[in-house]
C-alpha positions as CSV (number, residue, x, y, z in Angstrom):
1,M,80.2,-49.2,125.8
2,N,81.8,-48.5,129.2
3,I,80.4,-51.0,131.6
4,K,82.0,-49.3,134.6
5,E,80.2,-46.0,133.7
6,F,76.8,-47.7,134.0
7,A,77.9,-49.6,137.2
8,R,78.8,-46.3,138.8
9,R,75.4,-44.8,138.1
10,R,73.6,-47.8,139.6
11,K,75.8,-47.7,142.6
12,R,75.1,-44.0,143.2
13,L,71.4,-44.6,142.9
14,M,71.5,-47.5,145.4
15,Q,73.4,-45.3,147.8
16,M,70.3,-43.1,147.8
17,M,68.0,-46.0,148.5
18,D,67.3,-47.7,151.8
19,K,68.7,-51.2,152.4
20,D,65.2,-52.6,152.6
21,S,64.1,-51.2,149.3
22,V,64.0,-52.3,145.6
23,A,64.1,-50.2,142.4
24,I,62.3,-51.4,139.3
25,L,62.6,-50.0,135.8
26,P,61.1,-51.6,132.7
27,A,62.4,-51.0,129.1
28,A,60.2,-49.1,126.7
29,P,57.9,-51.2,124.6
30,V,58.2,-51.6,120.9
31,R,55.9,-49.2,119.1
32,M,54.0,-49.9,115.9
33,R,54.2,-47.5,113.0
34,N,51.5,-49.1,111.0
35,R,50.0,-52.6,110.8
36,D,53.0,-54.9,111.3
37,V,55.7,-52.4,110.8
38,E,57.6,-51.3,113.9
39,Y,59.2,-47.9,114.6
40,P,63.0,-48.2,114.9
41,Y,63.6,-49.2,118.5
42,R,65.0,-46.5,120.8
43,P,65.5,-47.5,124.5
44,D,63.9,-45.5,127.2
45,S,66.4,-42.9,128.4
46,D,66.2,-43.7,132.1
47,F,66.5,-47.4,131.4
48,F,69.5,-47.0,129.1
49,Y,71.1,-44.5,131.5
50,L,71.3,-47.2,134.2
51,T,71.9,-50.3,132.0
52,G,73.3,-49.5,128.6
53,F,71.0,-52.2,127.4
54,A,69.2,-51.4,124.2
55,E,66.9,-54.4,123.7
56,P,63.1,-54.3,124.3
57,E,61.3,-56.7,126.7
58,A,63.6,-56.1,129.6
59,V,63.3,-55.1,133.2
60,M,66.0,-53.8,135.5
61,V,65.8,-54.5,139.2
62,L,68.2,-53.1,141.9
63,V,68.2,-54.7,145.3
64,P,70.8,-53.1,147.6
65,G,72.6,-55.6,149.8
66,R,71.2,-58.7,148.0
67,K,73.7,-61.6,148.6
68,H,73.3,-63.1,145.1
69,G,73.8,-59.8,143.4
70,E,72.3,-56.3,143.6
71,Y,71.7,-55.8,139.9
72,I,69.2,-58.1,138.2
73,L,68.3,-57.9,134.5
74,F,65.3,-59.7,133.1
75,C,65.6,-60.0,129.4
76,R,64.8,-62.2,126.4
77,E,66.4,-65.6,126.2
78,N,68.6,-66.5,123.2
79,D,66.4,-67.9,120.5
80,P,68.1,-69.1,117.2
81,V,64.9,-68.9,115.2
82,M,63.9,-65.4,116.3
83,E,67.5,-64.2,116.1
84,T,67.6,-65.3,112.4
85,W,64.7,-62.9,111.8
86,N,65.6,-60.0,114.0
87,G,69.2,-60.2,114.9
88,P,71.2,-61.4,118.0
89,R,70.0,-61.1,121.6
90,A,72.2,-60.8,124.6
91,G,70.4,-63.5,126.5
92,Q,71.2,-64.3,130.2
93,D,74.9,-64.9,129.6
94,G,75.3,-61.6,127.6
95,A,73.4,-59.7,130.2
96,I,76.0,-60.7,132.8
97,E,79.2,-60.7,130.7
98,E,78.5,-57.8,128.4
99,Y,76.2,-55.5,130.4
100,G,77.5,-56.1,134.0
101,A,74.4,-57.7,135.5
102,D,75.0,-59.7,138.7
103,D,72.1,-62.0,137.9
104,S,69.8,-62.4,134.9
105,F,66.6,-64.3,134.3
106,P,64.3,-64.8,131.2
107,I,61.7,-62.1,130.9
108,D,59.1,-64.8,130.7
109,D,59.9,-65.9,134.2
110,I,59.4,-62.4,135.8
111,D,55.9,-63.3,137.2
112,D,57.5,-66.1,139.2
113,I,60.7,-64.4,140.4
114,L,60.1,-60.7,140.8
115,P,57.4,-61.0,143.6
116,G,60.0,-62.8,145.7
117,L,62.3,-59.8,145.3
118,L,59.6,-57.6,146.8
119,E,59.1,-59.8,149.9
120,N,59.8,-57.9,153.1
121,K,60.8,-54.7,151.4
122,S,59.5,-51.5,152.8
123,R,59.8,-49.3,149.7
124,V,59.6,-49.7,145.9
125,F,61.4,-47.1,143.8
126,Y,59.2,-47.0,140.7
127,T,57.6,-44.3,138.7
128,M,53.9,-44.9,138.1
129,G,52.0,-43.7,135.0
130,I,54.7,-44.1,132.3
131,H,54.2,-47.8,131.5
132,K,50.6,-48.4,132.4
133,D,50.5,-52.1,131.6
134,F,53.5,-52.7,133.8
135,D,51.9,-50.6,136.5
136,Q,49.1,-53.1,136.7
137,R,51.5,-56.1,136.8
138,L,53.4,-54.5,139.6
139,I,50.3,-53.8,141.6
140,G,49.3,-57.4,141.0
141,W,52.5,-58.7,142.4
142,V,52.2,-56.6,145.5
143,N,48.6,-57.8,146.0
144,R,49.7,-61.4,145.6
145,L,52.2,-60.8,148.5
146,R,49.5,-59.2,150.6
147,E,47.5,-62.4,150.4
148,Q,50.4,-64.2,152.1
149,S,50.5,-61.8,155.1
150,R,49.4,-64.6,157.5
151,A,52.5,-66.5,156.5
152,G,54.6,-63.6,157.9
153,I,55.4,-62.0,154.5
154,H,55.5,-58.2,154.6
155,T,54.6,-56.2,151.5
156,P,56.1,-52.8,150.5
157,G,54.2,-50.0,152.2
158,E,55.5,-47.1,150.1
159,F,56.1,-46.4,146.4
160,V,58.7,-43.7,145.7
161,A,59.0,-42.1,142.3
162,L,62.3,-43.4,140.9
163,E,62.6,-40.3,138.6
164,H,62.9,-38.0,141.6
165,H,66.4,-39.3,142.3
166,L,67.3,-40.5,138.8
167,H,66.5,-37.3,137.0
168,D,68.6,-35.2,139.3
169,M,71.5,-37.6,138.6
170,R,71.0,-37.2,134.9
171,L,71.2,-33.4,135.2
172,Y,75.0,-33.6,135.9
173,K,76.9,-35.0,132.9
174,S,80.0,-37.1,133.4
175,A,83.0,-36.9,131.1
176,Y,81.7,-40.0,129.4
177,E,78.4,-38.2,128.6
178,I,80.0,-35.0,127.6
179,T,82.2,-36.8,125.1
180,R,79.1,-38.2,123.4
181,M,77.3,-34.9,123.4
182,R,80.4,-33.1,122.0
183,R,80.5,-35.7,119.1
184,A,76.7,-35.2,118.5
185,A,77.3,-31.5,118.3
186,K,80.3,-31.8,115.9
187,I,78.3,-34.1,113.6
188,S,75.4,-31.7,113.7
189,A,77.7,-28.7,112.9
190,K,78.9,-30.4,109.7
191,A,75.3,-31.0,108.7
192,H,74.3,-27.4,109.2
193,I,77.4,-26.3,107.2
194,Q,76.3,-28.7,104.4
195,A,72.8,-27.2,104.4
196,M,74.2,-23.7,104.1
197,Q,76.5,-24.7,101.2
198,V,73.8,-26.4,99.1
199,C,70.9,-24.1,99.8
200,K,69.6,-22.2,96.7
201,P,66.3,-20.6,95.8
202,G,63.9,-23.1,94.2
203,M,64.9,-26.0,96.4
204,N,62.3,-27.7,98.6
205,E,62.6,-27.7,102.4
206,Y,62.7,-31.5,102.4
207,Q,65.8,-31.4,100.2
208,I,67.6,-29.5,102.9
209,E,66.2,-31.9,105.5
210,A,67.6,-34.8,103.4
211,E,71.1,-33.1,103.4
212,L,71.0,-32.8,107.1
213,H,70.0,-36.4,107.7
214,H,72.5,-37.7,105.2
215,Q,75.3,-35.9,107.0
216,F,74.1,-37.3,110.3
217,A,74.0,-40.9,109.0
218,K,77.3,-40.5,107.0
219,Q,79.1,-39.7,110.3
220,G,77.5,-42.5,112.3
221,A,74.5,-40.9,113.8
222,R,71.7,-43.0,112.4
223,S,68.9,-40.9,113.9
224,P,68.2,-37.3,114.5
225,A,67.6,-36.4,118.1
226,Y,64.2,-35.0,117.2
227,S,62.1,-34.1,114.2
228,S,64.1,-31.6,112.1
229,I,62.7,-28.2,111.6
230,V,63.4,-26.7,108.1
231,G,61.2,-23.7,107.6
232,G,61.6,-21.0,104.9
233,G,59.8,-17.7,104.8
234,K,56.5,-17.7,106.7
235,N,57.3,-21.2,108.0
236,S,60.3,-19.7,109.9
237,C,57.8,-18.1,112.2
238,I,56.2,-21.4,113.2
239,L,58.1,-22.5,116.2
240,H,57.7,-26.3,115.8
241,Y,57.2,-26.5,112.0
242,V,58.1,-30.0,110.8
243,D,56.1,-30.4,107.5
244,N,59.2,-29.4,105.6
245,N,57.5,-29.5,102.2
246,E,57.5,-26.1,100.6
247,V,59.7,-24.3,98.1
248,L,62.4,-22.0,99.3
249,N,62.0,-18.6,97.7
250,D,64.6,-16.0,96.8
251,G,64.7,-13.3,99.5
252,D,63.4,-15.5,102.3
253,M,65.1,-16.6,105.4
254,L,65.5,-20.3,106.2
255,L,65.4,-21.4,109.9
256,I,66.8,-24.9,110.6
257,D,66.6,-26.5,114.0
258,A,68.2,-29.9,113.8
259,G,70.6,-32.1,115.9
260,A,72.0,-35.6,115.7
261,E,71.8,-38.3,118.4
262,V,74.9,-40.3,119.4
263,E,74.5,-43.3,121.7
264,C,71.3,-41.8,123.0
265,Y,72.8,-38.3,123.6
266,A,71.3,-35.3,121.7
267,A,72.6,-32.2,120.0
268,D,70.1,-29.4,119.5
269,I,71.3,-26.6,117.2
270,S,69.4,-23.8,115.3
271,R,70.8,-21.6,112.6
272,T,69.0,-19.1,110.3
273,F,70.3,-17.8,107.0
274,P,69.0,-16.2,103.8
275,V,68.0,-18.7,101.1
276,N,70.0,-16.7,98.5
277,G,73.1,-16.3,100.7
278,I,72.9,-12.5,101.1
279,F,71.2,-10.9,104.1
280,S,68.9,-8.0,103.3
281,K,69.0,-4.8,105.4
282,E,66.0,-5.9,107.5
283,Q,67.2,-9.5,107.8
284,R,70.7,-8.3,108.9
285,A,69.3,-6.0,111.5
286,L,67.1,-8.7,113.1
287,Y,69.7,-11.4,112.8
288,Q,72.4,-9.3,114.5
289,L,69.9,-8.4,117.3
290,V,69.2,-12.1,118.0
291,L,72.9,-12.9,117.8
292,D,73.7,-10.1,120.3
293,A,71.0,-11.4,122.6
294,Q,72.5,-14.9,122.4
295,Y,76.0,-13.7,123.2
296,A,74.5,-11.8,126.3
297,A,72.7,-15.0,127.4
298,I,75.7,-17.3,126.9
299,E,77.8,-14.9,129.0
300,Q,75.4,-15.6,131.9
301,V,76.0,-19.3,131.8
302,Q,78.4,-19.4,134.7
303,P,78.5,-21.6,137.8
304,G,76.7,-19.8,140.6
305,N,74.3,-17.9,138.4
306,H,70.7,-19.1,138.4
307,W,68.8,-20.8,135.6
308,N,66.8,-17.7,134.6
309,Q,69.7,-15.2,134.2
310,P,70.5,-16.2,130.5
311,H,66.8,-15.6,129.7
312,E,66.7,-12.3,131.5
313,A,69.8,-11.1,129.6
314,A,68.4,-12.2,126.2
315,V,65.0,-10.5,126.9
316,K,66.8,-7.2,127.8
317,V,68.8,-7.1,124.6
318,L,65.9,-8.2,122.4
319,T,63.5,-5.6,123.9
320,K,65.9,-2.7,123.5
321,G,66.6,-3.7,120.0
322,L,63.0,-4.1,119.0
323,I,62.3,-0.6,120.3
324,K,65.3,0.8,118.5
325,L,64.0,-0.8,115.2
326,G,60.6,0.7,115.8
327,L,58.9,-2.7,116.2
328,L,57.9,-1.9,119.8
329,K,56.6,1.5,120.9
330,S,57.5,1.6,124.6
331,T,60.4,1.9,127.0
332,P,62.5,-1.2,127.7
333,A,61.4,-1.4,131.4
334,K,57.7,-1.1,130.5
335,A,58.0,-3.5,127.6
336,I,59.6,-6.1,129.8
337,K,57.1,-5.6,132.6
338,D,54.0,-5.9,130.4
339,E,55.7,-8.5,128.3
340,S,54.8,-6.8,125.0
341,Y,58.0,-8.2,123.5
342,K,56.3,-11.7,123.6
343,K,54.4,-11.0,120.4
344,F,57.8,-11.4,118.7
345,Y,59.6,-13.6,121.2
346,M,57.3,-16.0,122.9
347,H,59.5,-18.8,124.2
348,R,62.1,-19.4,126.8
349,T,65.8,-18.9,126.0
350,G,66.8,-22.6,126.7
351,H,66.2,-25.9,128.3
352,W,68.3,-28.8,129.7
353,L,69.9,-31.0,127.2
354,G,71.2,-34.6,127.4
355,M,69.7,-38.0,126.6
356,D,66.5,-36.3,125.8
357,V,66.5,-33.1,123.7
358,H,64.3,-31.5,126.3
359,D,66.1,-33.2,129.1
360,V,65.0,-34.0,132.6
361,G,65.8,-31.9,135.7
362,D,63.9,-29.4,137.7
363,Y,64.3,-25.7,136.8
364,K,63.3,-24.6,140.2
365,V,64.2,-25.9,143.6
366,E,61.9,-24.9,146.5
367,E,60.4,-22.3,144.2
368,Q,63.8,-20.7,143.5
369,W,65.5,-20.8,140.1
370,R,68.1,-23.6,140.1
371,V,71.7,-22.5,140.4
372,L,73.9,-23.5,137.5
373,E,76.6,-26.0,138.4
374,P,79.5,-27.7,136.5
375,G,78.3,-30.6,134.4
376,M,74.9,-29.2,133.5
377,V,74.2,-28.7,129.8
378,L,71.6,-26.4,128.4
379,T,70.6,-24.8,125.2
380,V,70.8,-21.0,124.6
381,E,68.3,-20.1,121.8
382,P,66.8,-16.6,121.7
383,G,64.7,-15.8,118.6
384,L,62.5,-13.3,116.9
385,Y,59.4,-14.2,114.8
386,I,57.8,-11.4,112.8
387,A,54.6,-12.9,111.4
388,P,52.3,-10.5,109.5
389,M,50.3,-8.4,112.0
390,K,48.7,-5.1,112.3
391,G,51.0,-2.2,113.0
392,V,54.2,-4.0,111.7
393,A,55.7,-2.7,108.4
394,K,55.6,-5.3,105.6
395,K,59.4,-5.2,105.2
396,W,59.6,-7.2,108.4
397,H,57.0,-9.8,107.6
398,N,57.8,-13.5,107.6
399,I,61.3,-13.1,109.0
400,G,61.8,-15.8,111.7
401,I,65.2,-16.1,113.3
402,R,66.5,-18.5,116.0
403,I,70.1,-19.0,116.9
404,E,70.7,-22.0,119.3
405,D,73.8,-23.5,120.8
406,D,74.5,-26.3,123.3
407,V,76.4,-25.0,126.3
408,L,78.2,-26.9,129.1
409,V,78.6,-25.3,132.5
410,T,82.2,-25.7,133.6
411,K,84.1,-24.9,136.8
412,K,85.3,-21.5,135.5
413,G,82.5,-20.6,133.1
414,H,81.1,-22.4,130.1
415,D,82.0,-24.4,127.0
416,I,80.0,-24.1,123.8
417,L,79.8,-27.7,122.5
418,S,78.3,-26.5,119.1
419,K,80.9,-23.8,118.5
420,D,81.9,-25.4,115.1
421,T,78.5,-24.2,113.6
422,P,78.9,-20.8,111.9
423,K,76.7,-18.0,113.1
424,E,78.4,-14.7,112.3
425,I,76.8,-12.9,109.3
426,D,80.0,-12.5,107.3
427,E,80.9,-16.1,108.0
428,I,77.6,-17.4,106.8
429,E,77.6,-15.2,103.6
430,A,81.2,-16.3,102.8
431,L,80.3,-19.9,103.3
432,M,77.2,-19.8,101.1
433,Q,78.9,-18.0,98.3
434,G,82.1,-19.9,98.5
């Protein structure tokens, strides 16, 4: 962990704050899976972005200009008994020495200490509504200060959503972040290649899922960035299919949407291929159409272009191709205007990517599509989903295709972080038969 990287982020945030303000951000709580079994703990992305601290029961406080230190971390004390059961804790010394806090206090003392940090501050940077229990505690501390107004203590008069500044910061990835995202993409690429190599008719979707997750863990990514989608045949036409429990049949397509997470940074890659390793005529035609649309969209990922240009490019290619294949009866201009293409392509062409698979950041600024700038990372993922429907020939039924890559906006164009994942038809067939 690079302590200086997190310190730079905190410093930048405090530069956006007033000197008479305070920022407060609690860690995510532990979630229960069932009865007394916890889900594996994953820190809140905003909290980890500013602290690098991965323990629960913690609160970050930033107080610009505080003489005794601007960065305060409330966290659990060292406890030999509990650490025997659940592993080591940083404690107050570790919070300072290992995580760069200027000051640290036991989390059990927060009710006594944090109200004092709010005294005579005009603004509190804190996002309400995410941690409702903590919301109530914070309101209680402010009300306690109000009761002391006759003693000359001023209470904060304004709450500002911390995410407004923080999420804009997270939209622009540093070299440190890009390194982790590149590694997540490389790990994911190897997993997708493994899935292509082992796939055979008669296997179950969950067996392919197991191959993906095995490759993730084998390379040091203990967790997928999101629930993996492994859908064969009709399931390839379900956008967020995660049951992954049906047999893969000869002649069907298999759509995989899966990415690894590395140090809280996500990859998000989709590939589609025939279960038997050979594209049929119809599968080949639809797949090449989606691939052409993706190439057209990626070409629009350039600094100075706006967010919607990749989507517009993909829609144009897909619409023309659907008309040429006889799946749409219209002209390209009319089909785009009346959105008749949406019965086969009903989602956007991408989203921001970072610590969250659907990462933070506004897509519009003052009602205008956001301009792409160096450091932004987005997915480019056009698709076609031909579920059985009236007026569509049976030969097209149950073919779902999505091709998704992770793309970094650079100063001169773009860099495909997931480029190690095969996607050309000949390349896929050769790999699956090799």
